[in-house]
N, C-alpha and C positions, 0 to 999 in steps of 0.2 A: 555677565554671567552668562549670555549664551552660550559664547563660546569656550568656558573655561572647564577644566573636567574637575567634578564633585571625586570623582574617582582615579586610579592612576592606569592610563591603556591598559599596561598587560594582564592588570587585574579585568580590568572587561575582555580583553581576549580571550583569557583564561574562564571565567565566566560564560562566555560564550560559547568555548569549544564543550564545555563541559553540558552543556545546559541542549545542546547542539545533540552530543554522541548519546545521553539520555533519553530523548525525546526521542532519535530515532531507535534505542533500542528499547522502549515501548512500541515507536508502529512496529518494529521487528515481531516481538512477540504474539502482537496481536494476530498477526498471520496474513493472508494471501485476499484471506475474504473482507480485511479491514480496509485497504486501500484498495479497491478493485472500484469502489463507488458509494463515494460518501452518500447519507443517507442527510437527512436534515438534524438528526440527533446527534449524527459524525460528523458536520458538521457544527455543531454549537460544540460540542466538548473538544475538538481542534481549536474554536477562540475562545472558548475559556479557559482550555488548557496554557493559549498561548499569554493570555491576560494574564493570570497565575506567574506562570514562567519567565516573566518582564522583569518583577519587582527582582528573583534572583540573577538574571541579568547584568541591568544597572546598577545595581546597591544602590548609594544613595547620589548617581550621579543621573542626574535630569538635565545634561547639556545637548546642543546640538551635534558638538565632536562628539561624542560618549555615543549619543545614537549611532553615526558616521562610523564610529569605529566597528560596533554592532553590527550593524549591517555587513557591511567587509568583509569581518569573521566570518560571517556566516557565510558567505557567497563561495570567500576561498575556503573554508572547510567543504562546503556541497562541493566544490570544481575541483577539488582534490580527491573527496572520497570519490565523483563519477572517473577520474581518470588513474584513479589508482584498481578500480572496479576492472576496467577494462584492461589494463595491460598484465596484472596479479589473478592466475582463477583461481587461488586456495581465497582471496578476499571474493573473489566474484560469487562462488559457491557459499561462500558466510553470507552474505549480502541479499545475494537474490535467491528465489521461493522457486522451488522445483515443480515441471506441473503435477498433475494427480489426477489417474483418474479413478472418476467418481460414478462410473456407468460401465458394462459391457456386454451385448449381445442379447438386449433388452432387456435387462433387470440392472434396479440401480445397484453399487456397493453399498449397504446402510450403513459401515463403520466407520469406511471412507465421510459420508455426508454427514454423520455426526461428527467424528474430529475435523473436518474443516467450514464447519458452522453452517453447513446448507440446510436446510428444509425441505420438503418434496413441492413447498408451490413456487421454490425458487426452481428448482431440474426439471420440473412439470414448463416452468414459463418458459424456458432455454430451451425445449425440445418443440413448444412454442416458434421460437422465436426462430428455430431454425425450419420449419416447415414441418413436423413432423407430427402426427395426431399421437400417438402412443410410444410408451416408453419400449414395446417391442420391438418398434423399427428403428431402435437406435443399435448400430453396431458399437459405439466407443462415445465416452463423457470424460472431457476432461477439463478439472479445472486449472485456468493456464493462470501461470508466474504473477499477471499484470489482474487478476481478481477475475476474468473470463470465463466463459465456461463454452469448450469447443463441441459439436456435436457433429458424426460423421453417423448415415445411416446406413441401416444395413444393406441396401440395393445397393447403395453409390459405388459405385467403380471410381471416380474422381475424387476421393473422399479428403486429400488434403490441401487438394486445392480445392473444393469448393465448397468445405465446411467456412459459415461466415460467423462475422464478431459483430452482430447490432448492438449490443447494448452491454452492459458489465454488473454481474448477478451482484445482491450482497445478502447477506443473512440478514433479514426483519430486523432491527429492534423495539423495544418495546420501551 
């Protein structure tokens, strides 16, 4: 029974594909703040979601062959998405987040902070990580596509090459 499939191979491929798409859409809807850096709560969520989704992918199958089919299917889909994302600009725009300006000329854009799930603790920490003491010293703050916050100092003439990303910042989970 170790190698005997309890579910047809094509059904396993279909199940894995549907779960991959659903999980990807859920992560995409959560926004770039959710993928920037996992907190302990986010890690627990992903592990629990994976555990909850496993039966939906395998159905009644618990064979080694079924597990291998699922793993190969998920890796093939992931690689395919990566290739299409690079080659098709429309797909890239659909899948990738765009950078968002969250601060400009010494003040925060509160509407964007709220929309992106950031609080003042997050952005003030980003200021300090970039060597600034107050928001007045900031020329531009951008929430990047990967969830990091880039800060350009107001008096920095080489802003594009000297901004540092030391850490990815996240909305704090309760």
